[in-house]
VMD Tcl script that builds the backbone (N, CA, C; Angstrom):
set m [mol new atoms 231]
animate dup $m
set s [atomselect $m all]
$s set {name element resname resid chain x y z} {
  {N N UNK 1 A 119.638 87.172 111.810}
  {CA C UNK 1 A 120.581 87.745 110.957}
  {C C UNK 1 A 121.607 86.791 110.506}
  {N N UNK 2 A 121.916 85.880 111.334}
  {CA C UNK 2 A 122.949 84.834 111.059}
  {C C UNK 2 A 122.488 83.926 109.872}
  {N N UNK 3 A 121.151 83.570 109.973}
  {CA C UNK 3 A 120.591 82.614 109.028}
  {C C UNK 3 A 120.646 83.298 107.641}
  {N N UNK 4 A 120.307 84.655 107.633}
  {CA C UNK 4 A 120.389 85.427 106.399}
  {C C UNK 4 A 121.904 85.331 105.765}
  {N N UNK 5 A 122.785 85.589 106.571}
  {CA C UNK 5 A 124.184 85.607 106.109}
  {C C UNK 5 A 124.602 84.238 105.664}
  {N N UNK 6 A 124.218 83.169 106.255}
  {CA C UNK 6 A 124.563 81.810 105.963}
  {C C UNK 6 A 123.898 81.479 104.574}
  {N N UNK 7 A 122.570 81.874 104.459}
  {CA C UNK 7 A 121.863 81.650 103.213}
  {C C UNK 7 A 122.467 82.396 102.012}
  {N N UNK 8 A 122.819 83.641 102.253}
  {CA C UNK 8 A 123.456 84.452 101.182}
  {C C UNK 8 A 124.830 83.830 100.757}
  {N N UNK 9 A 125.594 83.449 101.682}
  {CA C UNK 9 A 126.886 82.786 101.476}
  {C C UNK 9 A 126.645 81.470 100.585}
  {N N UNK 10 A 125.683 80.720 101.022}
  {CA C UNK 10 A 125.450 79.423 100.356}
  {C C UNK 10 A 124.998 79.690 98.912}
  {N N UNK 11 A 124.118 80.673 98.680}
  {CA C UNK 11 A 123.524 80.954 97.336}
  {C C UNK 11 A 124.764 81.460 96.603}
  {N N UNK 12 A 125.705 82.304 97.030}
  {CA C UNK 12 A 126.781 82.888 96.264}
  {C C UNK 12 A 127.713 81.723 95.873}
  {N N UNK 13 A 128.001 80.850 96.833}
  {CA C UNK 13 A 128.866 79.654 96.467}
  {C C UNK 13 A 128.177 78.768 95.481}
  {N N UNK 14 A 126.815 78.505 95.543}
  {CA C UNK 14 A 126.149 77.661 94.598}
  {C C UNK 14 A 126.260 78.356 93.149}
  {N N UNK 15 A 126.074 79.673 93.096}
  {CA C UNK 15 A 126.102 80.264 91.796}
  {C C UNK 15 A 127.550 80.187 91.307}
  {N N UNK 16 A 128.607 80.460 92.238}
  {CA C UNK 16 A 129.953 80.455 91.745}
  {C C UNK 16 A 130.374 79.054 91.185}
  {N N UNK 17 A 129.914 77.958 91.856}
  {CA C UNK 17 A 130.271 76.711 91.493}
  {C C UNK 17 A 129.348 76.065 90.410}
  {N N UNK 18 A 128.419 76.705 89.947}
  {CA C UNK 18 A 127.523 76.277 88.837}
  {C C UNK 18 A 128.247 76.122 87.576}
  {N N UNK 19 A 128.050 74.970 86.958}
  {CA C UNK 19 A 128.659 74.725 85.668}
  {C C UNK 19 A 127.900 75.341 84.518}
  {N N UNK 20 A 127.988 76.617 84.406}
  {CA C UNK 20 A 127.290 77.448 83.241}
  {C C UNK 20 A 128.334 78.528 82.906}
  {N N UNK 21 A 127.820 79.214 81.894}
  {CA C UNK 21 A 128.690 80.344 81.289}
  {C C UNK 21 A 128.602 81.537 82.306}
  {N N UNK 22 A 129.666 82.296 82.100}
  {CA C UNK 22 A 129.799 83.546 83.077}
  {C C UNK 22 A 128.482 84.393 82.934}
  {N N UNK 23 A 127.934 84.412 81.802}
  {CA C UNK 23 A 126.733 85.340 81.620}
  {C C UNK 23 A 125.569 84.704 82.371}
  {N N UNK 24 A 125.366 83.402 82.318}
  {CA C UNK 24 A 124.279 82.780 82.988}
  {C C UNK 24 A 124.515 82.851 84.461}
  {N N UNK 25 A 125.766 82.799 84.990}
  {CA C UNK 25 A 125.995 83.037 86.452}
  {C C UNK 25 A 125.612 84.434 86.794}
  {N N UNK 26 A 125.888 85.364 85.930}
  {CA C UNK 26 A 125.548 86.830 86.210}
  {C C UNK 26 A 124.055 87.006 86.348}
  {N N UNK 27 A 123.220 86.349 85.455}
  {CA C UNK 27 A 121.794 86.491 85.416}
  {C C UNK 27 A 121.180 85.859 86.816}
  {N N UNK 28 A 121.862 84.743 87.134}
  {CA C UNK 28 A 121.325 84.122 88.460}
  {C C UNK 28 A 121.700 85.028 89.636}
  {N N UNK 29 A 122.903 85.655 89.620}
  {CA C UNK 29 A 123.283 86.472 90.689}
  {C C UNK 29 A 122.449 87.834 90.669}
  {N N UNK 30 A 122.091 88.275 89.526}
  {CA C UNK 30 A 121.196 89.491 89.552}
  {C C UNK 30 A 119.734 89.116 90.096}
  {N N UNK 31 A 119.226 87.945 89.626}
  {CA C UNK 31 A 117.942 87.457 90.119}
  {C C UNK 31 A 117.978 87.366 91.565}
  {N N UNK 32 A 119.109 86.771 92.173}
  {CA C UNK 32 A 119.111 86.560 93.632}
  {C C UNK 32 A 119.224 87.888 94.316}
  {N N UNK 33 A 119.941 88.856 93.791}
  {CA C UNK 33 A 120.061 90.220 94.346}
  {C C UNK 33 A 118.709 90.908 94.422}
  {N N UNK 34 A 117.994 90.803 93.171}
  {CA C UNK 34 A 116.646 91.320 93.135}
  {C C UNK 34 A 115.628 90.736 94.129}
  {N N UNK 35 A 115.728 89.468 94.249}
  {CA C UNK 35 A 114.809 88.734 95.172}
  {C C UNK 35 A 115.087 89.265 96.594}
  {N N UNK 36 A 116.291 89.377 97.076}
  {CA C UNK 36 A 116.643 89.860 98.418}
  {C C UNK 36 A 116.149 91.270 98.575}
  {N N UNK 37 A 116.361 92.098 97.521}
  {CA C UNK 37 A 116.028 93.498 97.575}
  {C C UNK 37 A 114.519 93.606 97.784}
  {N N UNK 38 A 113.783 92.835 96.989}
  {CA C UNK 38 A 112.333 92.788 97.074}
  {C C UNK 38 A 111.805 92.442 98.359}
  {N N UNK 39 A 112.391 91.347 98.945}
  {CA C UNK 39 A 112.056 90.890 100.257}
  {C C UNK 39 A 112.248 91.922 101.319}
  {N N UNK 40 A 113.326 92.656 101.338}
  {CA C UNK 40 A 113.707 93.727 102.332}
  {C C UNK 40 A 112.785 94.824 102.168}
  {N N UNK 41 A 112.470 95.238 100.898}
  {CA C UNK 41 A 111.572 96.343 100.688}
  {C C UNK 41 A 110.120 96.059 101.139}
  {N N UNK 42 A 109.675 94.813 100.942}
  {CA C UNK 42 A 108.427 94.366 101.362}
  {C C UNK 42 A 108.293 94.348 102.903}
  {N N UNK 43 A 109.343 93.821 103.503}
  {CA C UNK 43 A 109.412 93.875 104.976}
  {C C UNK 43 A 109.233 95.151 105.575}
  {N N UNK 44 A 110.053 96.132 105.077}
  {CA C UNK 44 A 110.119 97.488 105.515}
  {C C UNK 44 A 108.732 98.101 105.264}
  {N N UNK 45 A 108.116 97.974 104.108}
  {CA C UNK 45 A 106.849 98.519 103.859}
  {C C UNK 45 A 105.756 98.035 104.793}
  {N N UNK 46 A 105.643 96.769 105.101}
  {CA C UNK 46 A 104.731 96.199 106.073}
  {C C UNK 46 A 105.004 96.727 107.347}
  {N N UNK 47 A 106.222 96.836 107.781}
  {CA C UNK 47 A 106.535 97.320 109.126}
  {C C UNK 47 A 106.173 98.858 109.268}
  {N N UNK 48 A 106.462 99.640 108.296}
  {CA C UNK 48 A 105.973 101.082 108.211}
  {C C UNK 48 A 104.493 101.259 108.308}
  {N N UNK 49 A 103.770 100.319 107.611}
  {CA C UNK 49 A 102.370 100.481 107.579}
  {C C UNK 49 A 101.821 100.169 108.979}
  {N N UNK 50 A 102.408 99.100 109.593}
  {CA C UNK 50 A 101.942 98.710 110.803}
  {C C UNK 50 A 102.185 99.829 111.923}
  {N N UNK 51 A 103.385 100.514 111.755}
  {CA C UNK 51 A 103.712 101.600 112.763}
  {C C UNK 51 A 102.790 102.729 112.534}
  {N N UNK 52 A 102.532 103.070 111.300}
  {CA C UNK 52 A 101.535 104.183 110.960}
  {C C UNK 52 A 100.137 103.868 111.548}
  {N N UNK 53 A 99.762 102.663 111.413}
  {CA C UNK 53 A 98.372 102.241 111.924}
  {C C UNK 53 A 98.279 102.314 113.450}
  {N N UNK 54 A 99.415 101.894 114.164}
  {CA C UNK 54 A 99.513 101.987 115.606}
  {C C UNK 54 A 99.478 103.479 116.032}
  {N N UNK 55 A 100.159 104.272 115.293}
  {CA C UNK 55 A 100.220 105.795 115.721}
  {C C UNK 55 A 98.770 106.355 115.403}
  {N N UNK 56 A 98.083 106.010 114.294}
  {CA C UNK 56 A 96.715 106.524 113.980}
  {C C UNK 56 A 95.849 106.098 115.130}
  {N N UNK 57 A 95.911 104.782 115.514}
  {CA C UNK 57 A 95.051 104.306 116.660}
  {C C UNK 57 A 95.278 104.980 117.879}
  {N N UNK 58 A 96.590 105.265 118.277}
  {CA C UNK 58 A 96.837 106.091 119.501}
  {C C UNK 58 A 96.263 107.448 119.465}
  {N N UNK 59 A 96.425 107.963 118.253}
  {CA C UNK 59 A 95.809 109.343 118.116}
  {C C UNK 59 A 94.251 109.339 118.268}
  {N N UNK 60 A 93.678 108.358 117.582}
  {CA C UNK 60 A 92.148 108.331 117.762}
  {C C UNK 60 A 91.771 108.004 119.143}
  {N N UNK 61 A 92.513 107.273 119.919}
  {CA C UNK 61 A 92.184 106.898 121.322}
  {C C UNK 61 A 92.353 108.226 122.165}
  {N N UNK 62 A 93.384 109.010 121.859}
  {CA C UNK 62 A 93.559 110.236 122.587}
  {C C UNK 62 A 92.345 111.224 122.323}
  {N N UNK 63 A 92.059 111.368 121.129}
  {CA C UNK 63 A 90.829 112.161 120.796}
  {C C UNK 63 A 89.594 111.730 121.511}
  {N N UNK 64 A 89.389 110.442 121.506}
  {CA C UNK 64 A 88.167 109.786 122.190}
  {C C UNK 64 A 88.233 110.141 123.623}
  {N N UNK 65 A 89.328 109.965 124.199}
  {CA C UNK 65 A 89.474 110.123 125.677}
  {C C UNK 65 A 89.278 111.656 126.074}
  {N N UNK 66 A 89.765 112.515 125.160}
  {CA C UNK 66 A 89.543 113.938 125.399}
  {C C UNK 66 A 88.089 114.309 125.307}
  {N N UNK 67 A 87.408 113.719 124.324}
  {CA C UNK 67 A 86.018 113.992 124.150}
  {C C UNK 67 A 85.168 113.535 125.427}
  {N N UNK 68 A 85.574 112.360 125.946}
  {CA C UNK 68 A 84.871 111.765 127.018}
  {C C UNK 68 A 85.127 112.607 128.268}
  {N N UNK 69 A 86.349 113.159 128.390}
  {CA C UNK 69 A 86.689 113.961 129.581}
  {C C UNK 69 A 85.846 115.315 129.561}
  {N N UNK 70 A 85.737 115.833 128.388}
  {CA C UNK 70 A 85.010 117.045 128.189}
  {C C UNK 70 A 83.492 116.905 128.393}
  {N N UNK 71 A 82.954 115.689 128.163}
  {CA C UNK 71 A 81.545 115.437 128.431}
  {C C UNK 71 A 81.223 115.268 129.874}
  {N N UNK 72 A 82.229 114.574 130.554}
  {CA C UNK 72 A 81.987 114.368 131.977}
  {C C UNK 72 A 82.394 115.539 132.888}
  {N N UNK 73 A 82.826 116.541 132.277}
  {CA C UNK 73 A 83.215 117.733 133.109}
  {C C UNK 73 A 81.850 118.349 133.630}
  {N N UNK 74 A 81.749 118.783 134.825}
  {CA C UNK 74 A 80.555 119.413 135.296}
  {C C UNK 74 A 80.627 120.910 134.778}
  {N N UNK 75 A 79.434 121.429 134.336}
  {CA C UNK 75 A 79.365 122.671 133.775}
  {C C UNK 75 A 79.321 123.747 134.833}
  {N N UNK 76 A 80.037 124.780 134.737}
  {CA C UNK 76 A 80.089 125.858 135.669}
  {C C UNK 76 A 79.112 127.000 135.157}
  {N N UNK 77 A 78.278 127.503 136.035}
  {CA C UNK 77 A 77.382 128.546 135.605}
  {C C UNK 77 A 77.657 129.896 136.351}
}
mol reanalyze $m
mol bondsrecalc $m
mol representation Tube
mol addrep $m
């Protein structure tokens, strides 16, 4: 978290101190914000996919265990 804050501050200072027109600085700032937003979205998507896959695997394991327990039950006549 700290490294992200330091990087964001350094990028903002770099854009602020850039010897360019105000509109060019604005485009650089928008590109930086879009890049950060895309990285956060990608990270969240990958995390959500991983959590969904873990849940699916747990569900499949539970179904398999239930089937095995049903097969191993002695039949009562």
